TORKOL-4160 file (C-alpha; in steps of 0.2 Angstrom, whole numbers, padded with zeros to 4 digits, m for minus):
289
<pt num="1" X="m0228" Y="m0018" Z="m0033"/>
<pt num="2" X="m0218" Y="m0033" Z="m0040"/>
<pt num="3" X="m0200" Y="m0033" Z="m0036"/>
<pt num="4" X="m0190" Y="m0040" Z="m0049"/>
<pt num="5" X="m0175" Y="m0051" Z="m0045"/>
<pt num="6" X="m0158" Y="m0046" Z="m0055"/>
<pt num="7" X="m0148" Y="m0062" Z="m0055"/>
<pt num="8" X="m0129" Y="m0061" Z="m0060"/>
<pt num="9" X="m0127" Y="m0064" Z="m0077"/>
<pt num="10" X="m0119" Y="m0079" Z="m0083"/>
<pt num="11" X="m0100" Y="m0078" Z="m0090"/>
<pt num="12" X="m0086" Y="m0087" Z="m0094"/>
<pt num="13" X="m0069" Y="m0085" Z="m0082"/>
<pt num="14" X="m0052" Y="m0089" Z="m0087"/>
<pt num="15" X="m0051" Y="m0092" Z="m0104"/>
<pt num="16" X="m0036" Y="m0094" Z="m0115"/>
<pt num="17" X="m0035" Y="m0078" Z="m0124"/>
<pt num="18" X="m0024" Y="m0083" Z="m0139"/>
<pt num="19" X="m0030" Y="m0101" Z="m0146"/>
<pt num="20" X="m0020" Y="m0100" Z="m0162"/>
<pt num="21" X="m0005" Y="m0095" Z="m0151"/>
<pt num="22" X="m0009" Y="m0108" Z="m0138"/>
<pt num="23" X="m0007" Y="m0123" Z="m0151"/>
<pt num="24" X="0012" Y="m0121" Z="m0147"/>
<pt num="25" X="0010" Y="m0128" Z="m0134"/>
<pt num="26" X="0003" Y="m0145" Z="m0138"/>
<pt num="27" X="0008" Y="m0159" Z="m0150"/>
<pt num="28" X="m0001" Y="m0163" Z="m0167"/>
<pt num="29" X="m0014" Y="m0179" Z="m0161"/>
<pt num="30" X="m0022" Y="m0190" Z="m0174"/>
<pt num="31" X="m0031" Y="m0206" Z="m0174"/>
<pt num="32" X="m0021" Y="m0224" Z="m0178"/>
<pt num="33" X="m0026" Y="m0231" Z="m0191"/>
<pt num="34" X="m0035" Y="m0228" Z="m0208"/>
<pt num="35" X="m0050" Y="m0216" Z="m0204"/>
<pt num="36" X="m0047" Y="m0216" Z="m0188"/>
<pt num="37" X="m0050" Y="m0200" Z="m0180"/>
<pt num="38" X="m0040" Y="m0197" Z="m0163"/>
<pt num="39" X="m0054" Y="m0197" Z="m0147"/>
<pt num="40" X="m0055" Y="m0183" Z="m0137"/>
<pt num="41" X="m0066" Y="m0177" Z="m0121"/>
<pt num="42" X="m0072" Y="m0161" Z="m0117"/>
<pt num="43" X="m0076" Y="m0153" Z="m0098"/>
<pt num="44" X="m0086" Y="m0140" Z="m0094"/>
<pt num="45" X="m0082" Y="m0136" Z="m0076"/>
<pt num="46" X="m0098" Y="m0124" Z="m0070"/>
<pt num="47" X="m0091" Y="m0111" Z="m0058"/>
<pt num="48" X="m0106" Y="m0115" Z="m0046"/>
<pt num="49" X="m0095" Y="m0127" Z="m0030"/>
<pt num="50" X="m0104" Y="m0137" Z="m0018"/>
<pt num="51" X="m0120" Y="m0132" Z="m0025"/>
<pt num="52" X="m0137" Y="m0135" Z="m0018"/>
<pt num="53" X="m0149" Y="m0150" Z="m0026"/>
<pt num="54" X="m0158" Y="m0138" Z="m0034"/>
<pt num="55" X="m0145" Y="m0133" Z="m0043"/>
<pt num="56" X="m0140" Y="m0148" Z="m0047"/>
<pt num="57" X="m0157" Y="m0153" Z="m0055"/>
<pt num="58" X="m0155" Y="m0139" Z="m0067"/>
<pt num="59" X="m0140" Y="m0144" Z="m0071"/>
<pt num="60" X="m0145" Y="m0161" Z="m0074"/>
<pt num="61" X="m0160" Y="m0153" Z="m0087"/>
<pt num="62" X="m0150" Y="m0141" Z="m0094"/>
<pt num="63" X="m0136" Y="m0159" Z="m0102"/>
<pt num="64" X="m0154" Y="m0167" Z="m0105"/>
<pt num="65" X="m0158" Y="m0152" Z="m0115"/>
<pt num="66" X="m0141" Y="m0153" Z="m0124"/>
<pt num="67" X="m0146" Y="m0171" Z="m0128"/>
<pt num="68" X="m0163" Y="m0170" Z="m0135"/>
<pt num="69" X="m0155" Y="m0157" Z="m0147"/>
<pt num="70" X="m0142" Y="m0169" Z="m0156"/>
<pt num="71" X="m0150" Y="m0184" Z="m0156"/>
<pt num="72" X="m0140" Y="m0187" Z="m0170"/>
<pt num="73" X="m0123" Y="m0188" Z="m0162"/>
<pt num="74" X="m0113" Y="m0203" Z="m0158"/>
<pt num="75" X="m0108" Y="m0198" Z="m0139"/>
<pt num="76" X="m0120" Y="m0188" Z="m0128"/>
<pt num="77" X="m0114" Y="m0177" Z="m0116"/>
<pt num="78" X="m0115" Y="m0182" Z="m0098"/>
<pt num="79" X="m0120" Y="m0171" Z="m0081"/>
<pt num="80" X="m0104" Y="m0178" Z="m0072"/>
<pt num="81" X="m0105" Y="m0172" Z="m0053"/>
<pt num="82" X="m0090" Y="m0177" Z="m0042"/>
<pt num="83" X="m0086" Y="m0179" Z="m0023"/>
<pt num="84" X="m0066" Y="m0172" Z="m0024"/>
<pt num="85" X="m0057" Y="m0175" Z="m0008"/>
<pt num="86" X="m0044" Y="m0160" Z="m0004"/>
<pt num="87" X="m0032" Y="m0162" Z="0007"/>
<pt num="88" X="m0023" Y="m0148" Z="0013"/>
<pt num="89" X="m0004" Y="m0147" Z="0022"/>
<pt num="90" X="m0009" Y="m0154" Z="0039"/>
<pt num="91" X="m0020" Y="m0169" Z="0029"/>
<pt num="92" X="m0036" Y="m0159" Z="0036"/>
<pt num="93" X="m0049" Y="m0165" Z="0023"/>
<pt num="94" X="m0064" Y="m0158" Z="0014"/>
<pt num="95" X="m0075" Y="m0163" Z="0000"/>
<pt num="96" X="m0079" Y="m0151" Z="m0012"/>
<pt num="97" X="m0092" Y="m0156" Z="m0026"/>
<pt num="98" X="m0091" Y="m0152" Z="m0044"/>
<pt num="99" X="m0102" Y="m0149" Z="m0058"/>
<pt num="100" X="m0092" Y="m0156" Z="m0073"/>
<pt num="101" X="m0100" Y="m0159" Z="m0092"/>
<pt num="102" X="m0092" Y="m0173" Z="m0102"/>
<pt num="103" X="m0093" Y="m0175" Z="m0120"/>
<pt num="104" X="m0081" Y="m0185" Z="m0133"/>
<pt num="105" X="m0076" Y="m0180" Z="m0150"/>
<pt num="106" X="m0068" Y="m0188" Z="m0163"/>
<pt num="107" X="m0057" Y="m0179" Z="m0174"/>
<pt num="108" X="m0040" Y="m0177" Z="m0179"/>
<pt num="109" X="m0042" Y="m0157" Z="m0181"/>
<pt num="110" X="m0037" Y="m0148" Z="m0164"/>
<pt num="111" X="m0047" Y="m0131" Z="m0170"/>
<pt num="112" X="m0063" Y="m0139" Z="m0171"/>
<pt num="113" X="m0060" Y="m0148" Z="m0157"/>
<pt num="114" X="m0057" Y="m0133" Z="m0147"/>
<pt num="115" X="m0072" Y="m0127" Z="m0155"/>
<pt num="116" X="m0083" Y="m0138" Z="m0148"/>
<pt num="117" X="m0078" Y="m0136" Z="m0132"/>
<pt num="118" X="m0081" Y="m0117" Z="m0133"/>
<pt num="119" X="m0099" Y="m0119" Z="m0139"/>
<pt num="120" X="m0101" Y="m0134" Z="m0124"/>
<pt num="121" X="m0096" Y="m0118" Z="m0114"/>
<pt num="122" X="m0107" Y="m0106" Z="m0122"/>
<pt num="123" X="m0119" Y="m0118" Z="m0121"/>
<pt num="124" X="m0120" Y="m0117" Z="m0101"/>
<pt num="125" X="m0121" Y="m0098" Z="m0101"/>
<pt num="126" X="m0133" Y="m0096" Z="m0111"/>
<pt num="127" X="m0144" Y="m0108" Z="m0099"/>
<pt num="128" X="m0135" Y="m0096" Z="m0082"/>
<pt num="129" X="m0122" Y="m0105" Z="m0078"/>
<pt num="130" X="m0105" Y="m0098" Z="m0076"/>
<pt num="131" X="m0091" Y="m0108" Z="m0082"/>
<pt num="132" X="m0074" Y="m0108" Z="m0074"/>
<pt num="133" X="m0062" Y="m0119" Z="m0085"/>
<pt num="134" X="m0062" Y="m0128" Z="m0102"/>
<pt num="135" X="m0051" Y="m0141" Z="m0101"/>
<pt num="136" X="m0049" Y="m0155" Z="m0116"/>
<pt num="137" X="m0043" Y="m0172" Z="m0114"/>
<pt num="138" X="m0036" Y="m0184" Z="m0127"/>
<pt num="139" X="m0036" Y="m0202" Z="m0125"/>
<pt num="140" X="m0018" Y="m0208" Z="m0123"/>
<pt num="141" X="m0021" Y="m0226" Z="m0132"/>
<pt num="142" X="m0025" Y="m0226" Z="m0150"/>
<pt num="143" X="m0018" Y="m0206" Z="m0153"/>
<pt num="144" X="m0002" Y="m0205" Z="m0163"/>
<pt num="145" X="0009" Y="m0188" Z="m0156"/>
<pt num="146" X="0006" Y="m0195" Z="m0138"/>
<pt num="147" X="0022" Y="m0190" Z="m0130"/>
<pt num="148" X="0029" Y="m0207" Z="m0125"/>
<pt num="149" X="0047" Y="m0201" Z="m0120"/>
<pt num="150" X="0052" Y="m0189" Z="m0105"/>
<pt num="151" X="0059" Y="m0179" Z="m0121"/>
<pt num="152" X="0045" Y="m0180" Z="m0130"/>
<pt num="153" X="0038" Y="m0174" Z="m0115"/>
<pt num="154" X="0051" Y="m0160" Z="m0112"/>
<pt num="155" X="0045" Y="m0153" Z="m0128"/>
<pt num="156" X="0026" Y="m0147" Z="m0122"/>
<pt num="157" X="0034" Y="m0144" Z="m0102"/>
<pt num="158" X="0013" Y="m0136" Z="m0097"/>
<pt num="159" X="0005" Y="m0152" Z="m0103"/>
<pt num="160" X="0002" Y="m0169" Z="m0091"/>
<pt num="161" X="m0006" Y="m0184" Z="m0090"/>
<pt num="162" X="m0018" Y="m0191" Z="m0080"/>
<pt num="163" X="m0026" Y="m0207" Z="m0074"/>
<pt num="164" X="m0044" Y="m0209" Z="m0065"/>
<pt num="165" X="m0043" Y="m0229" Z="m0057"/>
<pt num="166" X="m0059" Y="m0234" Z="m0053"/>
<pt num="167" X="m0061" Y="m0245" Z="m0038"/>
<pt num="168" X="m0074" Y="m0256" Z="m0033"/>
<pt num="169" X="m0076" Y="m0273" Z="m0022"/>
<pt num="170" X="m0072" Y="m0288" Z="m0026"/>
<pt num="171" X="m0087" Y="m0295" Z="m0021"/>
<pt num="172" X="m0100" Y="m0286" Z="m0033"/>
<pt num="173" X="m0115" Y="m0290" Z="m0028"/>
<pt num="174" X="m0111" Y="m0278" Z="m0009"/>
<pt num="175" X="m0117" Y="m0262" Z="m0017"/>
<pt num="176" X="m0118" Y="m0254" Z="0004"/>
<pt num="177" X="m0109" Y="m0240" Z="0006"/>
<pt num="178" X="m0090" Y="m0240" Z="0009"/>
<pt num="179" X="m0085" Y="m0243" Z="0027"/>
<pt num="180" X="m0075" Y="m0230" Z="0037"/>
<pt num="181" X="m0061" Y="m0246" Z="0036"/>
<pt num="182" X="m0064" Y="m0250" Z="0018"/>
<pt num="183" X="m0062" Y="m0231" Z="0015"/>
<pt num="184" X="m0043" Y="m0230" Z="0026"/>
<pt num="185" X="m0037" Y="m0244" Z="0018"/>
<pt num="186" X="m0039" Y="m0233" Z="m0001"/>
<pt num="187" X="m0029" Y="m0219" Z="0009"/>
<pt num="188" X="m0017" Y="m0231" Z="0014"/>
<pt num="189" X="m0014" Y="m0237" Z="m0004"/>
<pt num="190" X="m0016" Y="m0218" Z="m0007"/>
<pt num="191" X="m0002" Y="m0211" Z="0006"/>
<pt num="192" X="0010" Y="m0225" Z="m0001"/>
<pt num="193" X="0010" Y="m0222" Z="m0017"/>
<pt num="194" X="0008" Y="m0201" Z="m0015"/>
<pt num="195" X="0025" Y="m0205" Z="m0002"/>
<pt num="196" X="0033" Y="m0215" Z="m0016"/>
<pt num="197" X="0031" Y="m0206" Z="m0034"/>
<pt num="198" X="0031" Y="m0188" Z="m0022"/>
<pt num="199" X="0016" Y="m0184" Z="m0032"/>
<pt num="200" X="m0001" Y="m0181" Z="m0025"/>
<pt num="201" X="m0014" Y="m0198" Z="m0028"/>
<pt num="202" X="m0031" Y="m0190" Z="m0020"/>
<pt num="203" X="m0047" Y="m0200" Z="m0021"/>
<pt num="204" X="m0062" Y="m0196" Z="m0027"/>
<pt num="205" X="m0083" Y="m0203" Z="m0031"/>
<pt num="206" X="m0094" Y="m0200" Z="m0043"/>
<pt num="207" X="m0111" Y="m0188" Z="m0033"/>
<pt num="208" X="m0123" Y="m0194" Z="m0047"/>
<pt num="209" X="m0139" Y="m0204" Z="m0040"/>
<pt num="210" X="m0142" Y="m0219" Z="m0048"/>
<pt num="211" X="m0148" Y="m0238" Z="m0046"/>
<pt num="212" X="m0128" Y="m0242" Z="m0039"/>
<pt num="213" X="m0126" Y="m0227" Z="m0029"/>
<pt num="214" X="m0142" Y="m0222" Z="m0023"/>
<pt num="215" X="m0135" Y="m0207" Z="m0007"/>
<pt num="216" X="m0122" Y="m0200" Z="m0021"/>
<pt num="217" X="m0109" Y="m0208" Z="m0010"/>
<pt num="218" X="m0109" Y="m0225" Z="m0014"/>
<pt num="219" X="m0099" Y="m0240" Z="m0016"/>
<pt num="220" X="m0084" Y="m0234" Z="m0028"/>
<pt num="221" X="m0070" Y="m0221" Z="m0027"/>
<pt num="222" X="m0056" Y="m0216" Z="m0040"/>
<pt num="223" X="m0039" Y="m0216" Z="m0035"/>
<pt num="224" X="m0032" Y="m0200" Z="m0046"/>
<pt num="225" X="m0014" Y="m0196" Z="m0051"/>
<pt num="226" X="m0006" Y="m0184" Z="m0063"/>
<pt num="227" X="0013" Y="m0184" Z="m0070"/>
<pt num="228" X="0021" Y="m0170" Z="m0077"/>
<pt num="229" X="0038" Y="m0169" Z="m0088"/>
<pt num="230" X="0038" Y="m0188" Z="m0088"/>
<pt num="231" X="0035" Y="m0200" Z="m0103"/>
<pt num="232" X="0019" Y="m0211" Z="m0105"/>
<pt num="233" X="0032" Y="m0225" Z="m0106"/>
<pt num="234" X="0039" Y="m0222" Z="m0089"/>
<pt num="235" X="0021" Y="m0216" Z="m0081"/>
<pt num="236" X="0012" Y="m0231" Z="m0088"/>
<pt num="237" X="0024" Y="m0243" Z="m0075"/>
<pt num="238" X="0019" Y="m0231" Z="m0060"/>
<pt num="239" X="0002" Y="m0234" Z="m0065"/>
<pt num="240" X="0003" Y="m0252" Z="m0064"/>
<pt num="241" X="0009" Y="m0252" Z="m0047"/>
<pt num="242" X="m0005" Y="m0241" Z="m0041"/>
<pt num="243" X="m0016" Y="m0255" Z="m0048"/>
<pt num="244" X="m0008" Y="m0270" Z="m0042"/>
<pt num="245" X="m0007" Y="m0263" Z="m0024"/>
<pt num="246" X="m0025" Y="m0261" Z="m0026"/>
<pt num="247" X="m0027" Y="m0280" Z="m0032"/>
<pt num="248" X="m0016" Y="m0286" Z="m0017"/>
<pt num="249" X="m0029" Y="m0279" Z="m0005"/>
<pt num="250" X="m0040" Y="m0295" Z="m0009"/>
<pt num="251" X="m0056" Y="m0283" Z="m0006"/>
<pt num="252" X="m0054" Y="m0270" Z="m0021"/>
<pt num="253" X="m0052" Y="m0274" Z="m0040"/>
<pt num="254" X="m0047" Y="m0262" Z="m0054"/>
<pt num="255" X="m0065" Y="m0259" Z="m0063"/>
<pt num="256" X="m0058" Y="m0247" Z="m0075"/>
<pt num="257" X="m0044" Y="m0236" Z="m0078"/>
<pt num="258" X="m0047" Y="m0219" Z="m0087"/>
<pt num="259" X="m0029" Y="m0213" Z="m0095"/>
<pt num="260" X="m0028" Y="m0195" Z="m0104"/>
<pt num="261" X="m0016" Y="m0182" Z="m0108"/>
<pt num="262" X="m0023" Y="m0165" Z="m0105"/>
<pt num="263" X="m0018" Y="m0155" Z="m0119"/>
<pt num="264" X="m0030" Y="m0140" Z="m0117"/>
<pt num="265" X="m0034" Y="m0132" Z="m0098"/>
<pt num="266" X="m0040" Y="m0114" Z="m0094"/>
<pt num="267" X="m0037" Y="m0118" Z="m0077"/>
<pt num="268" X="m0028" Y="m0130" Z="m0069"/>
<pt num="269" X="m0025" Y="m0121" Z="m0053"/>
<pt num="270" X="m0044" Y="m0126" Z="m0048"/>
<pt num="271" X="m0035" Y="m0143" Z="m0046"/>
<pt num="272" X="m0024" Y="m0134" Z="m0031"/>
<pt num="273" X="m0026" Y="m0143" Z="m0017"/>
<pt num="274" X="m0034" Y="m0158" Z="m0026"/>
<pt num="275" X="m0022" Y="m0166" Z="m0036"/>
<pt num="276" X="m0009" Y="m0150" Z="m0038"/>
<pt num="277" X="0002" Y="m0144" Z="m0022"/>
<pt num="278" X="0018" Y="m0130" Z="m0022"/>
<pt num="279" X="0034" Y="m0143" Z="m0017"/>
<pt num="280" X="0033" Y="m0134" Z="m0001"/>
<pt num="281" X="0012" Y="m0139" Z="0001"/>
<pt num="282" X="0016" Y="m0155" Z="m0004"/>
<pt num="283" X="0033" Y="m0158" Z="0009"/>
<pt num="284" X="0021" Y="m0153" Z="0023"/>
<pt num="285" X="0008" Y="m0165" Z="0017"/>
<pt num="286" X="0019" Y="m0180" Z="0015"/>
<pt num="287" X="0025" Y="m0177" Z="0033"/>
<pt num="288" X="0007" Y="m0178" Z="0040"/>
<pt num="289" X="0003" Y="m0195" Z="0031"/>
């Protein structure tokens, strides 16, 4: 007798129940200039954390299949596979691997952008992957409507800015894995600015294996920071301080800075312990830095 294994049906968790009501929580965003549409990045987070190599390959294949069926689009879907360094209040670290797709959409119509995100989520569900989070990020530069002042930010208090500072060696010929000493140097920057700004500034890295990242660990890292309740004019100055500290090491340089305003997020709690903490947890963590 053949036994058929019944796998759990893929589904979506943590949906925003009413997208039209949710529109009151974020600003109108329009690309600057004639015939310029706002650049938005869609992220679909898959529910399986720390997936097996086989499951990661299936994820890559599903993204490639999507791209093969959408050759007419200017921007393809990317199968991001990230290592996020979580830290508890005692300072103990744990790396969590996350499958998170990425795709750019250019539109001034947020209804259309949200619908595109839902369609991406449905694609993964139809191919056997449960979805735990939908997240949409507006590029900060080139869009009218991004809150620049604290007063503007206060109009949409649940939204936040997020920055991913990509770091590489000054010696670009050295593609070896980062040493423990180098990682500690980056942790020092992370800890110093966590204390100064009183927000977590965790590390992450790209787990996609490629020519310059053969082992999925690689020679690059990201420093990540999230700011709430502060307008971009002030936030930008803080980010520049972090970038200058990286430059002053003499060992590292900033390869690029990804600057985003996150206006749609169905499950920000997924980041708890990585880039979000309760005030009590954050105080405990800073006491142990």
